[in-house]
N, C-alpha and C positions, 0 to 999 in steps of 0.2 A: 845673638846667642849661639852657642855651639850646637853641633848635631846631637840628636838624642842617642842614647845607648841602643844599639840594634838588638840587644838581647833582652827581651821583655821579661820582667820578673813575674812569674805566674803562680808561684807556690811560696808558702811560709819558709820552706827549706832553702829555696834559692835566694830569698830575701835575707835570711839569716847568714847564708854563706857570703853574700855580698857585703853585708854589714861587718861580719867578722874580718873580712879582708881589710876594711877601713880600721877596725880596732887593732889589727896586727901592726899597722903602721903607727898607730897611736902608742902601742906598747913599746915599740922600738924608739919612740920619740920622747920618752920620759913619763908617759901616762901608764904606769905598770899594772895597776889593779883596776877592777871594774868601778870601784869608788872614784877613780880618777878619770877613766876614759868615758864612762857613761855621761856625766855632766858635760864633758867636752863635745861628745857626739850630739848631745841634746841640743845645744844652742846652735850648732852649725846646721844640723838637719832642719831645725825649726826655721831658721832664716831662709834656707833654700826653698822649702815647701811654701812658706808664707809669701815669699816673693812671687812664686809661680801662681799661687792662689789669688793674690791681689791683682795680678795681671789679667787673669781670667775674669775676675769680678769687674774690672775696669772695662773689658771688652763687652761683657753682658750689659753693663750700665750704658755704655755708648750706643749699643744696639737699640735700646729703648729710650734714648735721649735723656738719660739721667747723668748728672755729673758725679764722678767718684773721687775719692781721696785716698792716696796711698798713705800707709802708716809711717813710712820712712821716706826721707828725701835724699837726693844725691849728696854725698857719695856713699850713703849708708845702706842702700838696697843691695841685696846679694848680687844682682846683675851688674852693679857698679864696681865692687871691689873684689868679689870672689870668683865670678864667672871667668873662664879662661880668656874671653875676649872683652871683658869689662873695661871701660874707659879708665877708671881709677886704678884698677889692677895693673894695666899696661903702664900707666904713668909712674906708679910706685916701683915696678920692676925695672923700668928704664932709668930710674933716679938713683939716689944714694944707696949704697950697700946697707942692708938692714932697714931700709925705709918701709918695706911692707909690714914687718913685724912691729915697728914703731907705730904705724898707723893703727893696727889691730889693737894693740895694748894701750896706746896713748890717746886715741881718738874714738875708734869704733865702740869698744866696750864701755868706756865712760859715758859716751853719748846715749847708748841704749839703756844703761842703768839709770840714767837721770830722766828718762822720758816721762816718768810718772809725776815729776815735779814741774813740768812745763805747763804754761797756761793753755787752757782749751784742750787738755789731753783727752783722747778718746778712750773708750773701754779697752779696745784692742791694744792701744799704746801702753796702757797700764799693765796689761798682761805681758807684753814684750819686755817691759822694764823688770817685771818680777821673774821672768825666765832668766834674766841676767843678775838676779839678786845675789846669787852666791858666786858669781864669776867676776874676778878682778882683773885677770889677764889669762891669756892662753898658756897652758902648760906644755905645749908642743915645743921641742927643743930647738929646732932649726927652721928657717924660712922655707927651705926645700921640702922638708917633711910636711909642713903646714900646707904648702901649695899642692903637694900630691894628694893630701887628704881632701882638700877643697875640690880638686878636680874629680875625685871619685864620688864625692857627695853631690857634685853638680850633675853627674850622670844619673843619680838616683832621683828622678823626677816623678811626679804623679802619673805622667804619661807612661812610665816604664813599669808601674806596679799595677797588677790586675787586682782590683779591689773587690771582685765578685765574691771570692771565697775566703777573704782574710781581712784582718785589721792591719793595714800596712805598718803604721808607726807603733802601735801598742804591741804588735808581734815582735818588733825589734826589742822594745824594752822588756817584754816578758821573757824573751830568750836570754837576754843578758842578765837581768835581775834574778831570774830563776837560777842561773849558774852561781850567782852570788850566794843565794840561799843554800844551794847544794854543798858548796865548798865551806860554808860557815866561816869564811875568812875575809869577806868583804862586806860585813855588816849583817849578814844573815837575815835580811828582811824576809818576812813571810808574805807570799802573794797568792791570791785566791785563783785556783785553776779556772781557766776560761769556761769550761763546760759546766762547772758548778754555778758560775755567775749567770750563764745562759738559762739554766733551770730556774734559778731564783727570780730572774727578771720575767720569765715566761709565766710563772705562778702569780706574781704580784701584778703583772700586766698594767704598767702605768699608762695613763691616757694623756693626750695633748691637753695642755692647760693645767696639769698637775705639776707640783714642784717635787723634785727628786733630790734627796739629801743623803750624803755619806759622811758621818762625823770623823772617820779615820780613813780617808779615801786612797791613801797609797798612791799608786801611779794612775788611778782613775778608772780601773777596770769596770766597776759597777756603773759609773756614770756613762762611760763610753758605750757599754752594752745597752743600757737603758735608752740612750740616744738612738742606737741602731734599731732597737725594737719600736720605739715611738715614731721614728721617721717613716715607717711603713703606713702610719695612720694619717699622715699629712694630707689635707684636702684643699687648703687655701694658702695664699701667700702669707696671711696673718698667722696661720698655724706654723709656718716655717719660722717666722720672726719670733714667735713665742718660744718655740722649741730651741732656737739657737741663742736666745738672749735672756730668757726669764724662766728657765726650767731647772738648771743644774747647779747645785750648791754642795759644797764640801768643806772639810777642815783637814789640814795636814800639819803635823808637828815637825817632821824631819826636814832640816835645811837642804839636804841632798835631794830628797824626793819632791819637795814642793815645786821647784822649777820644772821637774819632769812631768808632773801631773798637768801643769798648765800647758806645756808644749804639746803633750799628748792630746788633750781635749781640744785645743785649738786646731790641731792637725786632723782631728776627727770631724772638724767642721762645726764645732760648738764655738760660736763667735765670742760669747761672754761666759766663760766658766767662773762662777762666783766661789772661788776657793780662798778660804781664810787661812792665814799662816800663823800657827801658834798651837798651844796646848789646849785641846778641847776640854780636858777635865779640870784644869786650873783656870782656864780662860785667860791665861797669859798670852797676850797678842804680840806677834812680831810684825805682821802687816795685815790690816783688815780692809784696805782700800777696795779690794775686789768684792767684798762681802757687804758693802754699804747698800742699804735698801733691801737686804734679805729679809724674808718673812720670819716671824718669831716661831711659827709652827709650820710643819711640812705635810704634804699629802702622802708622800712615799718615802720610806727609809730603806735603803739597801746597803748592807755593810758587813764587814768581817772584822770585829774588834781584835786587837792583839791577844794572843793566848798567854796565859801564865805570867803577865807582867805584875810587878809590885809597885804600888803608888805610895808616895809619902803623904803626910797629913795635909799638906796644902792642896792636894788633889781631892781629898775626902771632904773638905769643909762644906762644899756646895751641895752635898748629897744627904738625903734623909737617912740612908742606911750606909754606915761607914765601914769600909773594908779596904784592905790593900790590894785586893784582886781587881786588876784593870778591867777585865771583861764584865764584871758585875757592875762596876761604876758606869761603864759604857751602856749596859742594858738599861740602867736607870735613866741615863741621859737620853737614850733613844725613845723610851716610853714618854718622857716629858717633852720630846721634840715633835711628837706627832699631833696633828689636828684630830678632832673628833671625827671618826670615820676613816682616819688615815691608816695606811697598811704598811707593814714592815716584813722584810725577809732578812734574817740575820743568821750568820754562822756562829754557833756556840759550842765550846768544847764540853766534853762529857762531864767533867768535874762540876760545872755549874748546875747541871741537871740533877745529879744524884746526891750532891752534898747537902746534908741536913744538920751537920754538926757545928755550923757557923751561922750565927744569928742573921748577919747581913744577907747571906745567900738565901735563907728561908724568907726573910722579909721582902727581898727583891722579887722572888718568885711569886710570893703572895700578891705583891703590887701588880705584877704582870697579869696574873689571873683575875684580879679584882677590877683592874682598869681597862683590860683588853680581852678580846676573845682570841685565845691561843688555839687556832683551829687546826693546826697541823704541825707535827714534828716528824722530820725525816732523819732516821738514824743512818749515817753514812758509814761506809766501810772504814776500818783502820787504814792508815797510810794514804788517805786521799791527798794529803798535803805533803807527801814524802818528796815530791819533786820541788817543793818550795822550801824544803829544809825543816819541816815540822812533822813530828810523828803523832801528834795528839789525835785521839778519837773525837770526831766532831759530829754535830747535828745541825740540821737546818730548821729554824723556828719561823713560822709564819703567823702573824697575828694582826688584828684590827683594833684600833683604839676606840673606846666608847661603850663597849658592851662587855659584861663579865663572861668568863669562860664557864660553859656548862659541861662540855666534854671535849677531849682532844682526839683527833684522828692521827694515828701513828702509821708510818710506812717504814719498813725495815730493809735496808740494804747492807747490813753489817756483816753478812756472811760472804760477801764478794771478796775475791782475792785481788787486791790492787797492788801493782808494782810500778816502778819508774817506767818500764817498757809497756805495761798494760794499765794505763790510767783509767779513771772513771770517765765515761763518755755519756752523751745524751741517750744512746741506745739502752743503757742500763735503766733509764727512767721511762721507757715506753709504757710499761704496765702502770706505773705511777700516774702518768697523765691520763690513762684510760679510766682509772678508778677514782682519781681526785675530784672530778665534778660532783659526784654523788657520795663521796667518802665511803666507798664500798669496802666491805670486809673481804679479806682474802688470806692466803697463806702468809703474805707479807704485811698485811694491814689489819688493824684492830682499833677499837675505841676504848677510852678510859674516862670514866665520869669524874667530875670535880670532887664528889664525895670520896672516891677511892684515893684521889691525889691528896686531899686534906688528911685522910686517915694515915697516909704514909709520910706526913709532915712535909709535903710538897717535894717529894722525890719524883722528878719528871723523867727519869731515865727510861728509854725504850726497852721493854722486856717482852719479846714476842711470845704470846701464849700459844701460838699455832706452830711454833717450830718444834719438831721432834728431835731430841738430842740423840745422836748416834752413840749407842752404848757398846763398848767392846766386851763381849761375853766370853772371850777366850780365857781358859784357865792358864795358870803358870805352866802346867804340864804341856798344854797345847803349844804355847809359845816356845818352850824348850825344844819340842819336836821340830817346829818350823826352823829354828836357828840351826839345829843339827843337820837338817836336810839341806839347807842353803850352804852351810859350811862344807858339807861333803861335795856338793856340786862345784864350789869354788876350788877345793883341793884337786878335783878331777881335771878341771880346766888348767890349773897351774902345772899339773904333772904333764899334760899334753904339750904345753908350751915348752917345758924344760926338755922333754924328749926330742923336740924339734930343734933344740939348741938355741932357743930364743931367750 
């Protein structure tokens, strides 16, 4: 293998800079927009890190006298065909002109796509096959550009990325996909800010042995963060096995995103991400092979349903309360997916909370309060999702299935000024976590009884009774005097500048 990159990547910024360098080559090579180069980057990076990880696993197995099995055989491992000193790569480069590109498109990709259909296929091989489900050939225009990209990705090894303070792979995807949302020209996918996910996982606090489910998992942010949180609780080898193979379940509809979530979660060290490919609301399946054996109900749900989507009748037929509003249907799905005693943290837009003029909205909220204990609502500031391309005012809802709601504890952050350069951070939640265990009343927190909520026809919007509105008591005469005084000062400054010939 070639020498490691001497410049260790220690920050999210340095990782993003390095990856953007790779993307620049891709853009020059026919992969113009993020919708084109993100999937291309995904499969290459996935094979690179997978090869390195399996080599380490083999070394660990050998040390304890256990036989290990690589997911890929020669010549399909990264070290064979992509590494600068790989045997297959040298053979192809020394052979017929164009032979390398023919191998990638004609042998490698078809082989990887077909893995799921081979006898005795392993769970990881099924995942590899699905990572390539939307890839038929590389879109890189020339062999030289492809080799340059592979060389740069080869240097991006696990050894070069400091994992202490960052998610290496999801950091890459979040940076690129966030840009897609900001520009609204590459799909405009909405992605949940990492800090919001951290807060939600910390509140729900999933335990080893509990199943974690996200019915619209996107690139897998909630599942990845839940894994990082739960990993700290591991005490035995069996705990590790359970966590990596029988814990994380999700569904994703988008063909573009589905391979990315799989790659992301495997590279996070989740060996068996049970991700179902298809439409959660209609149950129209594209591929369910990774979801076989999934439980009917889950211990924990962590999710951020799409905002403002409109569903057709085929998506409404499976639900008791019919509406075109995507997030309301997802809320019904989440409630029905929880075990008795199961816990949920969900992002919900403000409209769902305050709307009382549509029957399905009221019925769904009544279902939530009757079947679950909705014990906390956090009112987030406007523009929390501005970096992800969405301006909707949002809330975090936390509830437990199996007991009815008696009262809701609210916590209000809606007065914070959030911008792209000043995003919401964990620091903003310090007081929340101090007050949360005892549901303490403060300037930002209060309680509302179920009787009050029913009297308002299930309007759940957070209206802080403790906030004092700042009233401007200045009269029109006062305001005119202020304007005249400032105008006089401006005129004085302009005269001084003119006198100096400026």
